[in-house]
ZADO-1210 file (C-alpha; in nm, 4 decimals, padded with zeros to 6 digits):
<atoms>
<atom x="11.3880" y="10.6426" z="09.8436" code="MET" pos="1"/>
<atom x="11.2822" y="10.5037" z="09.5078" code="GLY" pos="2"/>
<atom x="10.9554" y="10.5774" z="09.3310" code="VAL" pos="3"/>
<atom x="10.8447" y="10.2136" z="09.3650" code="ALA" pos="4"/>
<atom x="10.8791" y="10.2347" z="09.7465" code="LYS" pos="5"/>
<atom x="10.6723" y="10.5554" z="09.7606" code="VAL" pos="6"/>
<atom x="10.3997" y="10.4002" z="09.5446" code="ILE" pos="7"/>
<atom x="10.3998" y="10.0829" z="09.7567" code="ALA" pos="8"/>
<atom x="10.3644" y="10.2902" z="10.0756" code="ASP" pos="9"/>
<atom x="10.0767" y="10.4885" z="09.9266" code="ARG" pos="10"/>
<atom x="09.9064" y="10.1652" z="09.8216" code="ASP" pos="11"/>
<atom x="09.9075" y="10.0528" z="10.1857" code="MET" pos="12"/>
<atom x="09.7193" y="10.3615" z="10.3005" code="GLU" pos="13"/>
<atom x="09.3651" y="10.3183" z="10.4252" code="THR" pos="14"/>
<atom x="09.1046" y="10.5926" z="10.4173" code="ALA" pos="15"/>
<atom x="08.9543" y="10.6698" z="10.7558" code="CYS" pos="16"/>
<atom x="08.6766" y="10.9112" z="10.8455" code="ALA" pos="17"/>
<atom x="08.7110" y="11.1230" z="11.1565" code="ILE" pos="18"/>
<atom x="08.4507" y="11.3432" z="11.3259" code="ALA" pos="19"/>
<atom x="08.5691" y="11.6563" z="11.5049" code="LEU" pos="20"/>
<atom x="08.3768" y="11.8581" z="11.7610" code="GLY" pos="21"/>
<atom x="08.4357" y="12.1277" z="12.0201" code="SER" pos="22"/>
<atom x="08.2217" y="12.3554" z="12.2365" code="ASN" pos="23"/>
<atom x="08.4699" y="12.4990" z="12.4886" code="LEU" pos="24"/>
<atom x="08.7214" y="12.7723" z="12.4148" code="GLY" pos="25"/>
<atom x="08.7852" y="12.8913" z="12.0582" code="ASP" pos="26"/>
<atom x="08.6232" y="12.5891" z="11.8944" code="SER" pos="27"/>
<atom x="08.6829" y="12.6983" z="11.5351" code="GLU" pos="28"/>
<atom x="09.0535" y="12.7496" z="11.5975" code="GLN" pos="29"/>
<atom x="09.0767" y="12.4251" z="11.7949" code="THR" pos="30"/>
<atom x="08.9378" y="12.2229" z="11.5051" code="ILE" pos="31"/>
<atom x="09.1647" y="12.3939" z="11.2515" code="GLU" pos="32"/>
<atom x="09.4753" y="12.3350" z="11.4650" code="VAL" pos="33"/>
<atom x="09.3734" y="11.9744" z="11.5413" code="ALA" pos="34"/>
<atom x="09.3410" y="11.9000" z="11.1686" code="LEU" pos="35"/>
<atom x="09.6835" y="12.0509" z="11.1023" code="ALA" pos="36"/>
<atom x="09.8412" y="11.8532" z="11.3876" code="ARG" pos="37"/>
<atom x="09.6887" y="11.5254" z="11.2730" code="LEU" pos="38"/>
<atom x="09.8151" y="11.5937" z="10.9192" code="ASP" pos="39"/>
<atom x="10.1698" y="11.6263" z="11.0577" code="GLN" pos="40"/>
<atom x="10.1669" y="11.2869" z="11.2283" code="ILE" pos="41"/>
<atom x="10.3758" y="11.0185" z="11.0603" code="GLU" pos="42"/>
<atom x="10.1371" y="10.7806" z="10.8866" code="GLY" pos="43"/>
<atom x="09.8444" y="11.0273" z="10.8754" code="MET" pos="44"/>
<atom x="09.7682" y="11.2366" z="10.5659" code="ARG" pos="45"/>
<atom x="09.4714" y="11.4713" z="10.5396" code="LEU" pos="46"/>
<atom x="09.2730" y="11.4052" z="10.2247" code="GLY" pos="47"/>
<atom x="08.9656" y="11.6259" z="10.2460" code="VAL" pos="48"/>
<atom x="08.7737" y="11.7996" z="10.5189" code="ARG" pos="49"/>
<atom x="08.4260" y="11.9450" z="10.5503" code="SER" pos="50"/>
<atom x="08.3301" y="12.2972" z="10.6301" code="GLN" pos="51"/>
<atom x="08.2491" y="12.3797" z="10.9909" code="LEU" pos="52"/>
<atom x="07.8970" y="12.3355" z="11.1261" code="TYR" pos="53"/>
<atom x="07.7258" y="12.4804" z="11.4312" code="LYS" pos="54"/>
<atom x="07.5184" y="12.2148" z="11.6023" code="THR" pos="55"/>
<atom x="07.2869" y="12.1910" z="11.8984" code="ALA" pos="56"/>
<atom x="07.4373" y="11.9896" z="12.1849" code="PRO" pos="57"/>
<atom x="07.3283" y="11.6397" z="12.2840" code="VAL" pos="58"/>
<atom x="07.3259" y="11.5672" z="12.6556" code="GLY" pos="59"/>
<atom x="07.3311" y="11.8063" z="12.9506" code="PRO" pos="60"/>
<atom x="07.2824" y="12.1830" z="12.9052" code="PRO" pos="61"/>
<atom x="07.5948" y="12.3278" z="12.7389" code="GLN" pos="62"/>
<atom x="07.7065" y="12.5607" z="12.4577" code="PRO" pos="63"/>
<atom x="07.6492" y="12.4753" z="12.0922" code="ASP" pos="64"/>
<atom x="07.9159" y="12.2696" z="11.9204" code="TYR" pos="65"/>
<atom x="08.1310" y="12.3356" z="11.6203" code="ILE" pos="66"/>
<atom x="08.1595" y="12.0128" z="11.4187" code="ASN" pos="67"/>
<atom x="08.3429" y="11.8951" z="11.1090" code="ALA" pos="68"/>
<atom x="08.4515" y="11.5736" z="10.9421" code="ALA" pos="69"/>
<atom x="08.7715" y="11.4787" z="10.7652" code="ALA" pos="70"/>
<atom x="08.9053" y="11.1942" z="10.5577" code="ILE" pos="71"/>
<atom x="09.2620" y="11.0947" z="10.6360" code="PHE" pos="72"/>
<atom x="09.4748" y="10.8406" z="10.4554" code="TYR" pos="73"/>
<atom x="09.6763" y="10.6364" z="10.6993" code="THR" pos="74"/>
<atom x="09.9299" y="10.3595" z="10.7250" code="THR" pos="75"/>
<atom x="09.8479" y="10.3275" z="11.0964" code="LEU" pos="76"/>
<atom x="09.6295" y="10.0479" z="11.2324" code="SER" pos="77"/>
<atom x="09.2821" y="10.1403" z="11.3600" code="PRO" pos="78"/>
<atom x="09.4107" y="10.1090" z="11.7172" code="GLU" pos="79"/>
<atom x="09.7035" y="10.3394" z="11.6397" code="GLN" pos="80"/>
<atom x="09.4674" y="10.5941" z="11.4839" code="VAL" pos="81"/>
<atom x="09.2512" y="10.5811" z="11.7966" code="LEU" pos="82"/>
<atom x="09.5560" y="10.6355" z="12.0213" code="CYS" pos="83"/>
<atom x="09.6589" y="10.9284" z="11.8013" code="THR" pos="84"/>
<atom x="09.3125" y="11.0823" z="11.8305" code="LEU" pos="85"/>
<atom x="09.3029" y="11.0385" z="12.2094" code="LEU" pos="86"/>
<atom x="09.6508" y="11.1911" z="12.2476" code="ALA" pos="87"/>
<atom x="09.5470" y="11.4846" z="12.0297" code="THR" pos="88"/>
<atom x="09.2349" y="11.5392" z="12.2424" code="GLU" pos="89"/>
<atom x="09.4495" y="11.5341" z="12.5567" code="ALA" pos="90"/>
<atom x="09.6898" y="11.7888" z="12.4062" code="SER" pos="91"/>
<atom x="09.3937" y="12.0278" z="12.3859" code="PHE" pos="92"/>
<atom x="09.3064" y="11.9732" z="12.7525" code="GLY" pos="93"/>
<atom x="09.0279" y="11.7198" z="12.6989" code="ARG" pos="94"/>
<atom x="08.9228" y="11.5652" z="13.0296" code="ILE" pos="95"/>
<atom x="08.6475" y="11.3030" z="13.0275" code="ARG" pos="96"/>
<atom x="08.4270" y="11.3992" z="13.3218" code="ARG" pos="97"/>
<atom x="08.0713" y="11.3527" z="13.2063" code="GLU" pos="98"/>
<atom x="07.9134" y="11.1485" z="12.9270" code="ARG" pos="99"/>
<atom x="07.8101" y="11.3787" z="12.6431" code="TRP" pos="100"/>
<atom x="07.9383" y="11.6765" z="12.8427" code="GLY" pos="101"/>
<atom x="08.1127" y="11.9845" z="12.7045" code="PRO" pos="102"/>
<atom x="08.4628" y="11.9390" z="12.5678" code="ARG" pos="103"/>
<atom x="08.7561" y="12.1295" z="12.4278" code="THR" pos="104"/>
<atom x="08.7991" y="11.8704" z="12.1529" code="LEU" pos="105"/>
<atom x="08.6258" y="11.5476" z="12.0590" code="ASP" pos="106"/>
<atom x="08.7741" y="11.3243" z="11.7881" code="LEU" pos="107"/>
<atom x="08.5914" y="11.0085" z="11.6830" code="ASP" pos="108"/>
<atom x="08.7123" y="10.7439" z="11.4408" code="LEU" pos="109"/>
<atom x="08.3986" y="10.6784" z="11.2377" code="LEU" pos="110"/>
<atom x="08.5139" y="10.4527" z="10.9562" code="LEU" pos="111"/>
<atom x="08.8406" y="10.2801" z="10.8712" code="TYR" pos="112"/>
<atom x="08.8136" y="10.1564" z="10.5147" code="GLY" pos="113"/>
<atom x="08.5447" y="09.8890" z="10.5256" code="ASN" pos="114"/>
<atom x="08.6802" y="09.7411" z="10.8514" code="ARG" pos="115"/>
<atom x="08.4333" y="09.5984" z="11.1026" code="VAL" pos="116"/>
<atom x="08.5653" y="09.5334" z="11.4516" code="MET" pos="117"/>
<atom x="08.4463" y="09.5345" z="11.8099" code="ASP" pos="118"/>
<atom x="08.7055" y="09.5334" z="12.0875" code="THR" pos="119"/>
<atom x="08.6890" y="09.6740" z="12.4410" code="PRO" pos="120"/>
<atom x="08.8605" y="09.9927" z="12.3159" code="ASN" pos="121"/>
<atom x="08.7327" y="10.0377" z="11.9620" code="LEU" pos="122"/>
<atom x="08.4199" y="09.9618" z="11.7630" code="THR" pos="123"/>
<atom x="08.4200" y="10.0119" z="11.3855" code="LEU" pos="124"/>
<atom x="08.2244" y="10.1515" z="11.2292" code="PRO" pos="125"/>
<atom x="08.1438" y="10.3991" z="11.5075" code="HIS" pos="126"/>
<atom x="07.8398" y="10.2445" z="11.6798" code="PRO" pos="127"/>
<atom x="07.6242" y="10.5605" z="11.6851" code="ARG" pos="128"/>
<atom x="07.7364" y="10.7505" z="11.3770" code="MET" pos="129"/>
<atom x="07.4236" y="10.6526" z="11.1822" code="HIS" pos="130"/>
<atom x="07.2057" y="10.8235" z="11.4492" code="GLU" pos="131"/>
<atom x="07.3897" y="11.1561" z="11.4622" code="ARG" pos="132"/>
<atom x="07.3102" y="11.4404" z="11.2250" code="ALA" pos="133"/>
<atom x="07.6058" y="11.6375" z="11.3615" code="PHE" pos="134"/>
<atom x="07.8303" y="11.3579" z="11.2288" code="VAL" pos="135"/>
<atom x="07.6445" y="11.2680" z="10.9100" code="LEU" pos="136"/>
<atom x="07.5927" y="11.6213" z="10.7732" code="VAL" pos="137"/>
<atom x="07.9646" y="11.7080" z="10.7554" code="PRO" pos="138"/>
<atom x="08.0569" y="11.3520" z="10.6552" code="LEU" pos="139"/>
<atom x="07.8050" y="11.3543" z="10.3698" code="ALA" pos="140"/>
<atom x="07.9653" y="11.6737" z="10.2397" code="GLU" pos="141"/>
<atom x="08.2954" y="11.4912" z="10.1804" code="ILE" pos="142"/>
<atom x="08.2071" y="11.1207" z="10.1592" code="ALA" pos="143"/>
<atom x="07.8413" y="11.0887" z="10.0620" code="ALA" pos="144"/>
<atom x="07.8959" y="10.7612" z="09.8768" code="ASN" pos="145"/>
<atom x="08.1038" y="10.5842" z="10.1445" code="TRP" pos="146"/>
<atom x="07.9106" y="10.2701" z="10.2287" code="GLN" pos="147"/>
<atom x="07.8597" y="10.1795" z="10.5929" code="HIS" pos="148"/>
<atom x="08.0160" y="09.8315" z="10.6135" code="PRO" pos="149"/>
<atom x="07.7479" y="09.6936" z="10.8479" code="VAL" pos="150"/>
<atom x="07.4303" y="09.8726" z="10.7422" code="ARG" pos="151"/>
<atom x="07.5069" y="09.8546" z="10.3698" code="GLY" pos="152"/>
<atom x="07.3846" y="10.2100" z="10.3138" code="GLN" pos="153"/>
<atom x="07.5804" y="10.5103" z="10.1960" code="THR" pos="154"/>
<atom x="07.6444" y="10.8081" z="10.4216" code="VAL" pos="155"/>
<atom x="07.3947" y="11.0017" z="10.2064" code="ARG" pos="156"/>
<atom x="07.1285" y="10.7349" z="10.2659" code="GLU" pos="157"/>
<atom x="07.1970" y="10.7337" z="10.6402" code="LEU" pos="158"/>
<atom x="07.1705" y="11.1123" z="10.6469" code="LEU" pos="159"/>
<atom x="06.8271" y="11.0888" z="10.4869" code="GLY" pos="160"/>
<atom x="06.7094" y="10.8913" z="10.7910" code="GLN" pos="161"/>
<atom x="06.7960" y="11.1484" z="11.0616" code="VAL" pos="162"/>
<atom x="06.6548" y="11.4848" z="11.1621" code="ASP" pos="163"/>
<atom x="06.9053" y="11.7513" z="11.0566" code="ILE" pos="164"/>
<atom x="06.7339" y="12.0348" z="11.2446" code="ALA" pos="165"/>
<atom x="06.9924" y="12.2074" z="11.4599" code="GLY" pos="166"/>
<atom x="07.2862" y="12.1508" z="11.2200" code="VAL" pos="167"/>
<atom x="07.3849" y="12.4670" z="11.0313" code="PHE" pos="168"/>
<atom x="07.6868" y="12.5600" z="10.8201" code="PRO" pos="169"/>
<atom x="07.9004" y="12.8020" z="11.0173" code="LEU" pos="170"/>
<atom x="07.9173" y="13.1331" z="10.8348" code="VAL" pos="171"/>
<atom x="08.2170" y="13.3350" z="10.9496" code="ALA" pos="172"/>
</atoms>
């Protein structure tokens, strides 16, 4: 493959932001392995990832979560990224039983470049990301200046509007 082809392929990559969370099983290991698996998928390339955070759960009584965020560069469409994330969740035994319930792995597509879309299966940007400290804290660590394509504010600005109590860096 020639250098021009490689450069052209790289130029077609789109940055996407993904939130990762887990509160069942070995959550730290699950997130690390999930990141490695996603990085091995054709058309997905890990750019940068945040440290791990321990966060208080939202929803019914359950264990604390381990959360992180990552930026991937992808040649996949947003719908293909979503399918990849759902398949990865399933490979870790994720079963959707209860809204906001405990889970082995939760992967959310937060941002896909500056794409705005709303279909029955996918809304971009993620419709609740701006309300969630457990998403914004790790995302701000790696993409503080990424502008929300609907709200027109950076991730850092959105973070300044939420209560970050209950989100702590995980110290091993």
